C-alpha positions as CSV (number, residue, x, y, z in Angstrom):
1,M,178.4,159.4,34.7
2,K,181.7,159.6,32.4
3,I,183.9,158.7,35.1
4,K,181.8,156.3,36.2
5,V,181.5,154.5,33.0
6,F,185.4,154.4,32.9
7,S,186.4,153.2,36.5
8,I,183.8,149.8,35.6
9,F,185.3,149.2,32.0
10,L,188.9,149.5,33.8
11,L,187.7,147.3,36.5
12,L,186.2,144.8,34.4
13,F,189.0,144.8,32.0
14,T,191.7,144.0,35.1
15,L,189.8,141.5,36.4
16,L,189.3,139.5,32.8
17,F,193.1,139.6,31.8
18,G,194.2,139.5,35.0
19,S,192.5,135.9,35.4
20,I,193.5,135.4,31.7
21,G,197.1,135.4,33.6
22,V,196.7,132.7,36.1
23,R,198.6,130.0,34.1
24,T,200.6,127.7,37.5
25,G,200.6,127.1,40.9
26,N,202.9,126.9,43.4
27,V,201.8,125.6,46.1
28,Q,204.7,123.5,47.3
29,A,207.5,125.2,45.0
30,Q,210.7,126.1,47.3
31,G,212.5,129.6,46.4
32,Q,211.7,130.8,42.8
33,W,210.3,127.5,40.9
34,F,207.3,127.9,39.3
35,G,204.5,125.5,39.0
36,P,203.7,123.0,39.1
37,Y,201.7,123.6,36.1
38,R,199.3,120.2,34.3
39,L,200.3,119.3,31.0
40,S,198.1,116.6,30.5
41,N,194.4,116.2,29.6
42,P,192.0,116.0,32.4
43,T,190.6,112.7,30.4
44,G,194.1,111.2,29.3
45,L,196.5,109.0,31.2
46,V,199.7,109.3,30.9
47,G,202.3,106.6,30.1
48,G,205.7,107.4,31.4
49,G,207.2,110.3,31.7
50,A,207.9,112.9,28.6
51,A,210.0,113.4,26.1
52,M,212.1,116.7,25.7
53,A,213.9,119.0,23.4
54,V,215.2,122.7,22.7
55,D,215.1,124.2,19.4
56,P,217.6,126.8,18.1
57,Y,215.0,129.3,18.8
58,G,214.5,128.8,22.5
59,M,211.5,127.0,22.3
60,V,211.2,123.9,24.9
61,H,209.3,121.3,22.9
62,A,207.3,118.5,24.8
63,F,206.0,114.9,23.6
64,W,204.4,112.2,25.6
65,V,202.2,109.4,25.3
66,E,198.2,109.5,26.5
67,A,195.5,107.2,26.3
68,D,192.0,108.6,25.8
69,L,189.9,107.5,28.7
70,Q,186.8,108.2,26.7
71,D,187.7,106.6,23.5
72,N,187.8,103.0,24.8
73,N,192.0,103.8,26.5
74,R,193.2,104.5,22.6
75,L,196.2,105.4,22.7
76,A,198.3,109.3,21.4
77,I,200.9,110.9,21.5
78,H,200.2,114.5,22.8
79,Y,202.7,117.3,22.4
80,A,203.3,121.0,23.9
81,R,205.6,123.9,23.6
82,F,206.7,126.4,25.9
83,D,208.4,130.0,25.1
84,G,209.6,130.5,28.7
85,E,206.8,132.2,30.1
86,T,203.4,130.2,28.9
87,W,202.8,126.5,27.9
88,S,200.6,126.0,24.4
89,P,197.5,124.1,25.4
90,S,198.5,120.1,24.6
91,N,197.7,118.7,20.8
92,D,197.6,115.4,19.8
93,I,200.0,114.3,16.6
94,Y,199.8,110.6,16.1
95,V,196.4,108.7,17.3
96,A,197.5,104.6,17.4
97,P,195.5,102.2,15.9
98,R,192.9,100.5,18.5
99,G,194.7,97.9,20.3
100,I,198.3,99.2,19.8
101,L,201.2,99.8,22.4
102,L,203.0,103.1,22.8
103,P,206.0,102.0,24.8
104,F,208.5,104.6,23.8
105,V,209.2,107.7,22.3
106,S,211.8,110.0,21.9
107,V,213.0,113.5,20.2
108,F,216.1,115.2,18.9
109,A,216.1,119.3,18.2
110,D,218.6,119.6,15.1
111,Q,220.5,122.9,14.1
112,N,218.4,123.7,11.5
113,G,215.4,123.7,13.1
114,M,214.2,120.2,12.6
115,L,212.4,118.3,15.3
116,H,212.8,114.5,14.8
117,L,210.3,112.1,16.6
118,V,210.9,108.9,16.7
119,W,208.6,106.5,18.9
120,V,208.0,102.4,19.2
121,Q,205.0,100.8,18.0
122,G,204.1,97.4,19.7
123,N,206.2,95.4,22.1
124,R,209.1,94.2,19.3
125,G,208.5,97.5,17.1
126,P,208.3,98.8,14.3
127,V,210.5,102.2,14.8
128,L,208.2,105.4,13.7
129,Y,209.5,108.4,12.4
130,S,208.5,111.5,11.9
131,S,209.6,115.2,11.8
132,A,208.8,118.9,11.6
133,P,209.6,122.3,11.7
134,A,209.8,123.4,15.2
135,S,208.6,126.8,14.8
136,D,205.2,125.2,13.3
137,A,205.1,122.3,15.4
138,L,201.7,122.7,16.5
139,S,199.7,121.7,13.7
140,A,199.5,118.1,13.8
141,Q,199.4,119.0,9.5
142,S,202.9,120.2,10.0
143,W,204.0,116.4,10.7
144,S,205.4,113.7,8.1
145,T,203.8,110.9,7.2
146,P,205.1,108.7,10.1
147,V,207.7,106.0,8.4
148,S,208.7,102.4,9.9
149,L,212.4,102.4,10.1
150,E,211.8,98.4,9.9
151,M,213.8,98.0,13.4
152,P,212.4,95.4,16.0
153,G,212.6,98.3,19.0
154,F,211.4,98.6,22.6
155,W,213.1,101.8,23.1
156,A,214.8,103.9,20.4
157,R,216.8,107.4,20.6
158,M,217.8,109.5,17.3
159,I,220.8,111.8,16.9
160,V,221.1,114.2,13.7
161,D,224.4,115.8,13.3
162,Q,226.3,118.4,11.7
163,N,226.2,116.4,8.2
164,G,223.0,115.5,8.5
165,V,223.2,111.9,9.5
166,Y,220.6,110.3,11.4
167,H,222.1,108.1,13.8
168,V,219.5,106.0,15.6
169,L,219.9,103.5,19.3
170,F,217.4,100.9,20.0
171,S,216.6,98.1,22.2
172,D,215.0,94.9,21.6
173,Y,214.0,93.8,25.4
174,Y,211.5,90.7,23.7
175,G,213.2,89.3,21.2
176,P,215.3,86.1,20.3
177,E,218.8,88.3,20.5
178,P,217.7,90.9,23.2
179,G,220.5,93.5,23.4
180,I,221.7,97.1,22.2
181,Y,221.5,98.4,18.1
182,Y,222.7,100.8,16.5
183,S,221.9,102.3,12.4
184,K,222.6,104.6,10.3
185,S,221.2,107.2,7.5
186,T,223.1,109.3,5.2
187,D,220.1,110.4,2.9
188,G,217.6,111.6,5.2
189,G,216.0,108.6,6.6
190,I,215.4,106.5,3.0
191,I,217.8,104.3,3.7
192,W,219.4,102.7,6.7
193,S,222.8,100.9,7.5
194,T,222.0,97.1,8.7
195,P,222.0,97.2,12.6
196,V,224.9,96.6,14.7
197,W,224.7,95.0,17.4
198,L,226.5,96.2,20.4
199,D,226.6,93.9,23.0
200,P,226.2,90.4,21.8
201,D,227.7,89.0,25.0
202,I,224.8,89.8,27.2
203,P,223.8,86.6,29.4
204,D,220.9,84.7,28.7
205,G,217.9,86.2,30.3
206,Y,219.1,89.8,30.7
207,A,217.7,92.2,28.5
208,P,218.2,96.3,28.2
209,Q,215.8,98.3,30.1
210,T,216.5,102.5,30.2
211,M,219.1,103.7,27.4
212,Q,220.6,107.4,27.2
213,F,222.1,108.1,23.7
214,A,224.4,111.8,23.2
215,M,226.4,113.6,20.7
216,D,229.7,115.4,21.6
217,E,231.2,118.7,20.4
218,V,233.1,116.7,17.4
219,G,230.3,114.2,16.5
220,G,231.1,111.3,18.8
221,L,228.2,109.3,19.9
222,H,227.6,107.6,23.8
223,A,226.0,105.6,24.7
224,V,224.7,104.1,28.5
225,W,222.0,101.7,29.5
226,H,221.1,99.0,32.3
227,Y,220.2,95.6,32.3
228,V,217.4,93.7,34.1
229,D,217.5,90.0,34.9
230,N,214.2,88.1,34.3
231,G,215.4,85.2,36.1
232,S,217.3,85.5,39.6
233,T,215.8,88.8,40.3
234,G,213.1,89.0,38.8
235,G,213.6,91.8,36.9
236,L,215.6,93.8,38.8
237,G,218.8,96.0,37.2
238,T,222.4,94.4,37.8
239,W,224.3,95.8,35.3
240,V,225.7,98.9,33.8
241,R,226.9,99.4,30.4
242,Y,228.4,101.8,28.3
243,A,229.6,102.3,24.7
244,H,231.2,105.0,21.9
245,S,232.0,105.5,18.4
246,L,234.2,108.4,17.7
247,D,234.5,108.5,13.8
248,G,230.6,108.8,13.6
249,G,229.0,105.4,13.9
250,E,231.7,103.3,11.5
251,S,233.1,101.5,14.3
252,W,231.7,101.1,18.1
253,S,233.7,100.2,21.1
254,S,233.4,97.1,22.7
255,P,230.5,97.8,26.0
256,F,232.4,98.8,29.5
257,T,230.9,98.1,32.4
258,I,230.2,100.8,34.7
259,D,229.0,98.8,37.1
260,I,227.5,95.7,38.1
261,A,226.1,93.5,41.0
262,D,227.5,91.3,43.1
263,E,226.4,88.3,45.7
264,R,225.9,91.7,48.1
265,I,222.4,92.7,49.0
266,D,223.7,96.5,48.5
267,E,224.2,95.7,45.3
268,L,222.5,97.6,41.9
269,R,218.9,97.0,41.9
270,L,217.0,100.0,39.9
271,P,220.4,102.1,38.4
272,Y,218.3,104.0,36.0
273,P,221.5,105.2,34.1
274,N,222.1,109.1,33.3
275,L,224.7,110.6,30.9
276,V,225.5,113.9,30.3
277,I,229.0,115.2,28.4
278,Q,231.0,118.4,29.2
279,G,233.8,118.3,26.3
280,E,235.4,115.3,26.3
281,T,234.6,114.5,29.8
282,I,231.7,111.9,30.0
283,H,229.5,111.9,33.3
284,V,227.5,108.9,33.9
285,I,225.3,108.9,37.0
286,Y,223.3,105.9,38.2
287,A,221.3,104.2,41.8
288,G,224.1,102.2,42.8
289,D,223.0,100.2,45.3
290,S,219.6,98.1,46.9
291,D,219.1,102.0,48.8
292,T,219.2,103.9,45.6
293,H,222.1,106.2,46.5
294,R,223.5,108.0,43.5
295,E,226.8,106.7,42.4
296,H,229.0,109.2,40.0
297,R,231.6,107.7,37.3
298,I,234.0,110.3,35.2
299,S,235.9,109.8,31.9
300,N,238.0,112.8,30.8
301,D,239.1,111.0,27.8
302,R,235.8,110.6,26.0
303,G,235.3,107.5,27.4
304,R,238.1,105.5,26.7
305,T,239.1,105.0,30.4
306,W,237.0,105.8,33.3
307,G,237.9,106.7,36.8
308,P,236.4,104.5,40.4
309,P,232.9,105.5,41.1
310,S,231.8,108.0,44.1
311,Q,228.9,107.9,46.3
312,I,227.2,111.7,45.8
313,F,224.1,113.5,48.1
314,G,225.4,112.5,51.5
315,D,222.7,109.9,52.8
316,L,220.0,111.2,49.7
317,L,218.5,108.4,48.4
318,G,215.2,107.1,46.0
319,Q,214.5,106.2,43.1
320,A,211.3,107.2,40.6
321,L,212.0,105.9,37.3
322,G,214.6,108.0,36.7
323,D,216.8,111.5,36.9
324,D,217.9,114.3,34.7
325,L,221.4,115.7,33.4
326,A,221.9,118.8,31.3
327,L,224.3,121.7,30.9
328,D,223.6,125.7,31.1
329,S,225.1,128.3,29.6
330,L,228.3,128.1,32.1
331,N,228.8,124.4,30.8
332,R,227.9,124.0,34.3
333,I,226.1,120.0,35.0
334,H,222.5,120.3,36.5
335,F,221.1,117.6,38.0
336,M,216.8,116.9,39.0
337,G,215.4,114.0,40.8
338,Q,213.2,112.4,43.2
339,L,215.3,112.1,46.9
340,R,214.8,111.5,50.4
341,Y,214.5,112.9,53.6
342,P,212.6,115.2,53.4
343,H,211.0,113.4,50.7
344,G,210.6,115.5,47.1
345,L,212.1,117.1,44.0
346,Y,216.1,117.7,44.2
347,H,218.4,120.1,42.6
348,A,222.0,120.6,42.2
349,T,224.7,121.6,40.5
350,W,229.0,120.3,39.4
351,E,231.0,123.1,39.0
352,N,234.9,122.7,39.7
353,G,234.7,119.1,40.3
354,F,232.1,118.9,43.2
355,W,228.7,118.5,43.9
356,S,226.1,121.4,45.6
357,V,224.4,120.3,48.2
358,P,221.0,119.7,46.5
359,S,218.4,121.8,47.1
360,L,214.6,120.9,47.9
361,V,212.6,122.1,45.0
362,Y,208.9,120.9,45.4
363,L,208.1,118.9,48.8
364,I,206.1,115.6,48.7
365,A,206.5,114.7,52.4
366,Q,208.4,116.0,55.5
367,S,209.7,112.1,57.1
368,S,207.9,108.7,56.3
369,A,205.5,109.4,58.8
370,D,204.5,112.3,56.9
371,S,200.8,112.0,54.8
372,I,201.5,113.2,51.2
373,E,197.6,114.3,51.2
374,D,197.3,116.3,47.9
375,R,200.8,116.6,46.9
376,I,202.6,114.8,43.8
377,H,204.3,112.2,44.2
378,V,207.2,112.8,41.5
379,H,208.4,110.4,39.1
380,N,209.9,109.8,35.6
381,V,211.5,113.5,35.6
382,R,213.1,114.8,32.5
383,M,215.0,118.3,32.2
384,V,216.3,120.6,29.6
385,I,217.9,124.2,30.4
386,R,216.5,127.0,27.6
387,A,218.3,129.9,26.1
388,G,221.3,128.8,28.6
389,N,219.6,129.7,32.0
390,Q,215.9,128.4,32.5
391,I,215.5,125.1,33.7
392,V,212.6,123.6,32.9
393,V,211.1,120.3,34.2
394,T,208.8,117.6,33.6
395,F,207.3,115.1,35.4
396,T,204.4,112.5,36.2
397,N,203.2,111.5,39.9
398,S,204.0,107.7,41.1
399,P,202.6,105.0,39.1
400,T,200.2,103.4,41.5
401,D,198.4,107.0,41.5
402,P,194.5,106.3,39.7
403,H,195.0,109.5,38.4
404,L,198.7,109.3,36.6
405,A,199.2,113.0,35.1
406,L,202.1,114.9,33.8
407,Y,203.5,118.1,35.1
408,S,205.8,121.0,34.5
409,M,208.0,123.2,36.4
410,Y,210.5,126.1,35.6
411,Y,213.1,128.5,36.8
412,T,215.8,130.6,36.2
413,V,219.5,130.5,37.2
414,D,220.4,134.2,37.9
415,D,224.6,133.6,37.6
416,A,224.2,131.9,34.4
417,P,223.8,134.3,30.8
418,L,221.1,134.2,28.5
419,E,221.5,132.7,25.4
420,T,220.0,134.7,23.2
421,P,217.9,131.7,20.9
422,F,217.9,132.7,16.7
423,P,215.3,134.6,15.3
424,T,211.9,132.1,14.8
425,P,212.1,132.1,10.5
426,S,208.2,132.1,10.0
427,P,206.7,133.0,13.4
428,A,203.6,130.5,13.9
429,P,200.8,132.1,16.1
430,P,201.0,132.0,18.9
431,P,198.9,130.1,20.9
432,T,195.3,130.2,22.7
433,E,193.8,128.8,25.1
434,T,190.6,127.2,24.4
435,P,187.6,126.1,27.3
436,P,188.4,122.0,27.7
437,P,185.3,120.1,27.3
438,E,183.2,118.8,30.2
439,V,185.3,116.7,32.4
440,V,183.6,113.4,33.0
441,V,185.5,110.9,35.2
442,P,185.0,107.3,34.5
443,T,185.3,104.1,36.7
444,V,188.9,103.6,36.7
445,T,190.4,100.1,35.9
446,P,194.0,99.3,34.8
447,N,194.8,99.5,31.9
448,P,195.1,96.5,29.7
449,L,197.0,98.0,27.0
450,L,200.7,98.3,29.0
451,A,203.5,96.6,27.8
452,Q,206.0,94.7,30.1
453,G,208.7,97.0,31.2
454,S,206.7,100.6,30.8
455,D,205.8,102.4,33.4
456,N,201.7,101.8,34.2
457,L,199.3,103.9,32.8
458,R,196.7,105.3,35.1
459,A,193.3,107.8,35.3
460,A,193.9,111.3,35.0
461,S,192.9,113.5,37.4
462,T,190.8,116.4,37.3
463,T,193.0,119.1,38.3
464,P,191.6,122.7,37.3
465,S,192.8,124.2,33.9
466,S,193.7,127.6,33.4
467,A,190.4,128.3,31.2
468,G,188.5,127.0,34.4
469,L,190.2,129.5,36.6
470,L,189.2,131.9,34.3
471,A,185.4,130.9,34.3
472,A,185.9,131.2,38.4
473,G,187.1,134.2,38.1
474,V,185.3,136.4,35.3
475,I,181.9,135.2,35.6
476,P,181.1,136.3,39.5
477,S,183.0,139.7,38.8
478,L,180.7,139.9,35.6
479,F,177.5,139.6,37.6
480,L,179.1,142.2,40.2
481,L,179.5,144.6,37.8
482,L,176.1,144.3,36.0
483,G,174.9,144.9,39.4
484,I,176.8,148.4,40.0
485,V,175.7,149.2,36.6
486,A,172.0,148.9,37.2
487,Y,172.9,150.1,40.6
488,H,173.5,153.8,39.3
489,Y,170.7,153.2,36.3
490,L,168.1,153.2,38.8
491,K,169.5,155.7,41.1
492,K,169.6,158.0,38.3
493,R,166.0,157.1,37.2
494,G,164.8,157.4,40.8
495,G,166.6,161.1,41.3
């Protein structure tokens, strides 16, 4: 009888904890990629892509804007972190006042283990700022009280340099003087310098759309952005520009034209430029024609001079509101983006002056005639590399999808060495799974809170959570085990 009881206990233990381990699905993932795993909530609408950063302790931190369908579409900034194997449940760390837009959020992890979060409230700001220790960022109480930087931004990005100087790049889209602006603070964000207008030569009717901001190894600041023409092209991208400051923000170069549309029909339309820095080499990648083939342009002298643009990835093309670039421990560039055909999420690497043939990571459709069915129509691709060799990607489905959600996948690069993270100074308790409330799917209606120029917010799908998978796996098993115990009990009594 003891053996039977032990066997039943062992079976129960295996079923219970085996079910808890269900975290991701990889139905369409290619190779050794894991996922997609849903990060956003079943009752939320996701707006745009995630903002991500890797801290010195090897944790990935992801932030995104989500509207609560059960609270009249009220917007909040949601947060989750990844330890290399598991994403924590999401937590809202900031809830906007009712009726207030949150068109953009960005995060920077500094060398001292602090997370610096900036976001824009409303069409013209202000830009708000909050910070928290990366080791304890899961708690909303750990975040500092948001403060206004009194900047009229539409998008904003922050960098904290090795001397503790805060640098903020922000765009003004709707103001009387649209353009790209820069400000800095040397006292931890208390006093900010008068904003410097980087592109006062912007033509009438133009406005900055996407922008990227990066720092090189010796503290140089580099910015790239593109304009949309709200006049003749009706809001399509027409111009990619770049500027830098090599003296810590004291002075800025005049904007340099990476590419500009002419009268031909095969010119810039949806460039969405990206920026990555290898030592003194600056790389900019963007969609360079109306067919959205990727173009690559390189500067080998910290942005002072530039080589000609070159088309990359052969016949693969497509634009889904952004690609991303990151460096691994071997200083190789990794590209992630949505391309076609086959239609899907692709990965490529730049090494020794050449791009690898892009590999398909996640299949959307084999051809234009292929139905997507229940696959995710990948958009808003974002990427970081943790510990030097683990690629972590987030993306949404299509903004036209009535169930817009945020997903993640990850992959370990076998030939890149692991970089050992610093030990966490004060370990936070490990994240625990809590069953979500019963999902109620309301009637889907367009979100009235979305600003022009942002990605559309749509209703989220009801993809089962890991807690749901746990219940589905354990409850039938418990009934089965109760039946076994009852059978042995009755048999013994009958004997």
